[in-house]
Structure formats: C-alpha cells, structure tokens
C-alpha positions in Angstrom: 45.4 121.0 181.7 47.7 123.3 179.6 46.5 126.3 178.0 47.6 128.2 174.7 46.5 131.3 172.9 44.3 130.3 169.7 46.9 131.3 166.9 47.5 135.1 166.8 44.2 135.9 169.0 44.0 136.7 172.4 41.6 133.8 173.1 43.0 131.0 175.3 42.1 127.2 174.6 42.9 123.8 176.3 45.4 122.0 174.5 42.8 119.3 174.0 39.5 120.0 172.3 36.7 117.6 172.4 35.1 116.8 169.2 31.3 116.5 169.5 30.5 114.3 166.2 29.9 111.4 168.2 27.1 113.0 170.5 23.4 113.6 169.4 21.3 110.7 168.1 21.8 107.9 166.2 21.2 108.3 162.4 21.7 106.2 159.4 24.8 108.2 158.6 25.7 107.9 162.3 24.4 104.6 163.7 27.3 104.7 166.3 26.3 108.2 167.9 25.5 108.5 171.5 22.1 110.0 172.6 21.8 112.7 175.1 21.8 110.8 178.2 25.0 108.8 176.9 26.7 112.1 175.8 26.3 114.0 179.0 29.0 112.2 181.1 31.5 112.9 178.6 30.9 116.7 178.3 30.9 116.8 182.1 34.2 114.7 182.3 35.9 117.1 179.8 34.9 119.9 181.9 36.2 118.3 185.0 39.6 117.5 183.3 39.8 121.2 182.4 38.9 121.1 178.7 37.3 124.3 177.7 37.3 123.8 173.9 34.3 122.2 172.1 33.9 121.4 168.5 30.5 120.4 166.8 28.9 121.1 163.3 25.4 121.7 162.0 25.4 118.6 160.1 26.2 116.3 163.1 23.4 114.1 163.6 21.5 116.7 161.6 21.6 119.2 164.3 21.1 117.3 167.3 24.9 117.4 168.2 24.5 121.2 168.8 21.3 120.6 170.7 22.9 118.2 172.8 26.2 120.1 173.5 24.0 123.4 174.1 22.0 121.9 176.8 25.1 120.4 178.4 26.8 123.7 178.5 23.9 125.5 179.8 23.6 122.8 182.6 27.2 122.4 183.5 29.0 125.5 183.2 28.2 128.5 185.5 29.4 131.2 182.9 29.0 130.8 179.1 32.3 132.9 178.9 34.2 130.0 180.4 34.2 127.7 177.5 35.0 128.1 173.9 32.4 126.5 171.6 33.1 125.8 167.8 30.8 124.9 165.2 30.8 124.7 161.3 28.7 125.5 158.2 28.3 124.0 154.7 26.7 120.8 155.2 23.3 120.1 153.5 20.6 120.4 156.4 17.4 120.2 154.2 15.8 119.7 150.9 15.9 123.1 149.5 18.5 124.5 146.8 19.9 126.7 149.5 20.0 124.3 152.6 23.6 123.8 152.0 26.8 125.2 150.8 28.7 128.6 151.7 26.5 131.2 149.9 25.4 134.5 151.8 21.8 133.1 151.8 23.0 130.0 153.5 25.5 131.4 156.0 23.2 133.9 157.3 20.3 131.2 157.8 22.7 128.5 159.1 24.3 130.9 161.7 20.9 131.5 163.2 19.8 127.9 163.0 23.1 126.8 164.9 22.6 129.5 167.5 19.0 128.5 168.1 19.9 124.5 168.4 22.9 125.5 170.8 20.7 128.0 172.8 23.3 130.6 172.7 23.6 134.2 171.8 27.2 133.7 169.7 29.7 131.0 168.8 33.3 131.4 169.7 34.5 129.9 166.4 32.5 129.4 163.1 34.1 127.1 160.6 33.8 126.6 157.0 33.2 122.9 156.6 35.6 122.5 153.8 35.6 124.6 150.4 32.4 125.3 148.2 33.5 125.2 144.7 30.0 126.6 143.5 30.2 129.9 145.4 32.6 132.6 145.1 35.2 133.0 147.8 34.4 136.5 148.1 30.8 136.2 148.8 31.7 133.6 151.6 34.3 135.8 153.3 32.1 139.0 153.2 29.2 137.0 154.6 31.3 135.7 157.6 32.8 139.0 157.9 29.0 140.1 158.5 28.1 137.6 161.1 31.2 138.6 163.0 30.3 142.2 162.9 26.6 141.1 163.9 28.2 139.8 167.3 26.9 136.2 166.4 30.3 135.0 165.9 33.6 135.9 167.9 36.2 134.3 165.4 36.1 132.5 162.0 38.0 129.4 161.0 38.5 127.0 158.0 38.9 123.3 157.6 40.7 120.9 155.2 41.4 122.3 151.6 44.4 123.1 149.5 46.9 125.3 150.8 46.5 127.9 147.8 42.9 128.1 148.4 43.5 129.0 152.3 46.2 131.6 151.2 43.8 133.0 148.7 41.2 133.4 151.4 43.8 135.1 153.7 44.9 137.5 150.9 41.4 138.6 150.2 40.4 139.1 153.8 43.5 141.2 154.3 42.6 143.1 151.1 39.2 143.9 151.9 39.6 144.5 155.4 37.3 141.5 156.5 37.5 139.2 159.4 40.3 136.8 158.8 40.3 133.0 159.4 42.3 132.4 162.8 42.1 128.7 162.5 42.7 125.6 160.2 41.2 122.1 160.9 43.2 120.0 158.9 43.4 116.0 158.6 46.6 115.2 160.2 48.0 112.3 162.2 50.8 109.8 162.1 49.5 108.0 159.2 48.4 110.9 157.3 51.1 113.9 157.2 50.5 115.4 153.6 49.6 118.9 155.6 53.5 119.0 156.5 54.2 119.9 152.9 52.2 123.4 152.6 49.4 123.7 154.8 51.3 123.7 158.3 54.2 125.7 157.0 51.5 128.5 155.7 49.7 128.2 159.1 53.1 128.8 161.2 54.0 131.7 158.7 50.4 133.4 159.3 50.2 132.5 163.1 47.1 130.3 162.3 45.7 128.0 165.2 45.9 124.3 163.7 43.4 121.9 165.5 43.6 118.6 163.5 40.8 116.1 162.9 41.2 112.5 163.2 44.7 112.8 165.2 44.0 108.9 165.9 43.3 108.0 162.6 39.8 106.9 163.4 40.9 104.8 166.1 43.7 102.9 163.9 46.5 104.3 166.3 44.7 103.4 169.5 45.1 99.7 169.2 47.5 96.9 167.8 46.5 96.1 164.2 47.4 92.7 164.7 44.6 92.2 167.3 42.1 94.9 166.3 38.6 93.9 166.1 35.9 96.0 164.1 33.8 98.4 166.1 30.4 99.8 165.2 32.0 102.9 163.8 34.6 101.1 161.9 32.0 98.8 160.2 29.6 101.7 159.3 31.7 104.8 158.7 32.3 104.7 154.9 34.1 107.9 154.9 36.6 106.5 157.1 37.2 103.1 155.4 38.7 104.9 152.7 41.5 106.8 154.7 43.7 104.2 156.3 44.2 101.1 154.1 47.5 100.5 153.0 50.2 98.4 154.5 52.7 100.9 155.5 49.8 102.7 157.4 49.7 99.3 159.4 53.4 99.5 159.9 53.1 102.9 161.6 50.2 101.6 163.9 52.5 98.6 164.7 55.2 101.0 165.8 52.9 103.0 168.0 51.9 99.8 169.6 55.5 98.9 170.3 56.6 102.1 171.7 53.3 102.2 174.0 54.1 98.8 175.2 57.9 99.6 176.0 56.6 102.8 178.1 53.7 100.7 179.7 51.1 103.2 178.2 48.0 103.2 176.0 48.8 103.6 172.2 46.5 106.8 172.0 49.0 108.5 174.6 52.0 107.8 172.3 49.9 109.0 169.1 48.9 112.4 170.8 52.3 112.7 172.5 54.0 112.6 169.0 51.3 115.4 167.6 51.5 117.5 170.8 55.1 117.9 170.2 54.7 119.6 166.7 55.1 123.3 167.2 52.3 124.0 164.9 49.7 122.3 166.6 47.2 124.1 168.8 44.8 121.5 170.1 44.0 118.1 168.5 40.2 117.4 168.3 39.5 114.1 170.3 36.4 112.1 169.7 35.5 110.1 172.8 32.9 107.2 173.2 34.6 105.9 176.4 35.6 108.3 179.3 39.0 106.6 179.3 39.6 108.3 175.7 39.4 111.7 177.5 41.6 110.6 180.3 44.3 109.0 177.8 44.1 112.5 175.6 44.8 114.4 178.8 47.7 112.3 180.1 49.4 112.7 176.8 50.1 116.1 177.7 52.6 114.8 180.1 54.1 112.4 177.6 57.3 113.6 175.9 58.8 111.1 173.2 62.6 111.1 172.9 64.2 112.0 169.4 64.7 108.0 168.8 61.0 107.2 169.3 60.0 110.3 167.1 62.2 108.9 164.4 60.9 105.3 164.8 57.2 106.7 164.4 58.1 108.7 161.3 60.7 106.7 159.5 58.4 104.5 157.6 56.0 107.2 156.1 55.3 107.2 152.5 53.3 110.0 150.7 49.5 109.7 150.5 47.2 111.0 147.9 45.2 114.0 149.3 42.3 112.7 151.4 39.8 114.1 153.7 38.8 117.3 151.5 35.2 116.1 150.6 
C-alpha cells in the first residue's frame, strides 16, 4: 500500500479509501446494501490490504453504515489511531424541521449522533455533504470550527459544490481564523471530468486533498458496455441512472475495455490507474460489494499507463452538464 499526506495536513492516508455506502442494512433507498455480517469481510480485507482510510456518512442506510463501520473498527483494529475515519453531515435524519442541513443546531447534534453510532470519541474527517443553500455559510463554518475545538473532529472537509462556493468558504475561514476545509470530495472519473476546469486547479493551488467519489462511474468503467447486464444497484439507483447515459460515455467505457484487454487486466485497474496518475488526486473512494473490487483497486497502484493510453482514454471526452451536486 502507498500512503500520502492528506492535503496540507500532517495526517497520512492510504491511496485507496474504502467507501462504506454499501454497508449497513438494505432499505427502500439502498436495497443493494450489505448487512453487517456481509459487510465485515470487506472491512477486514481492506485492513489486510493496508487501507487505513474509511469514508461513510450519517445518511447511508440512515445511520446503520456508521454503526457497522464503528463496530468493525473496534473489533478489528488494535488502536483507534491506526485508522482514518471520515463521515458527513447534511442529510435529513428525522422528521423534524431541524433534522437535516448545515445549521449550527443540526451540526452540533449530528456530530454527537454520529459519534454515538460509530462508538468513537472523535472522527478524523467531518465533511459537509453538499452545499446548504438555506443556511449562511458563515454559520456552518463557525459551527464546524467549534466541533474541531471541542475535540470531536480532527479535520473538516467538503463535497461536490461549485468552485466559487468552495473558494468563498476557504476565504471566510481564513478571514475569521476558523478551521479550514482540508479536503474536497468531488464527482470525478473518466466519464465525468468537469471538475478539471475549476475545482481541481483550486484544490491544487490551495493544497487541498482530493478524494473523488464514483471513480468507476457507478461500475460503468468496470465492464464492457457491449456485454454489461444490469445489477441490483443499477436497477434501483435512481440517482446513478441520470449520471452516465450518453453515447460518448459508452465510448469511453469501451476504450477502457480495449486497453484492459490488451494489458490482460481488469477494467477497474485501468480506470483507477488513470485517476491515480493525476497529481491532484489523493485517494479515490472505492465502493466494494465483491472482495475482488478491493484487490483490483489496490493492484491499480502498480499500473502505470503510457502517454498514448492516457490520450486514448481522454480524447473522446465531451463536456457534460454539472452533475452530482444534489
């Protein structure tokens, strides 16, 4: 396993992050989620492979993902300090008017609820799960600064938003002397590269860690489009269905297949090797529902694409409308 500093912090993370959205319990929204018994082998496998970075959110399976991850870490890791645990806040977690969003009221209650579910005294990275247009960003930033000062959070991060919003948040934090966002979790992969225009250059300039979600485009980059069949997730993932539907998206997935076949390796290794070759990328977040998914992700660290292969993968890309902010 390779380890890198997390942006401009002193914390070190594995170059592969295990995304835990698939762990918890099946619900109407997540019918493909794995229960605790099914999830435990994936967390153990990740640890065995040297992965020390785990990303979840309070909204995943309505809290049970945090519970499953927390129990597994307590049972499998000798020292809490050996792992980096990230979770998120914003999602609606109850019927009340203040059970979601990024208000001070919700953030202060949500961090306590997440820590209770995780069974931990602190989280290493607390991320805002998208932008809250109904709450002043100053209120959100001050509340996040307070949970850091309380010792409940080590670092704070953000996820998909416009670059101007992220720049504004960084400026306000600097202006007020508040804890600064140290990471960005954007929507980024071979099929969706709009973040290369503004967000990634901003992150490079500000030394922000970049941990992309959906690096394999909801699985589209892991299989030959001509032979692909629907999975349980692809059938039920309403959010994902609207992301990758164009013919040029399929053309890129086909090119991944061609290069993978020529090299004799799985498609996922080619797609992840392309991403890991980008200097701004800290650690892609990998979702896994088969142990081989983790093995392929780690193996991608040793795959180095030629300039010609990178050109082949990138040359057919066409601009996309902004997607993944909701």
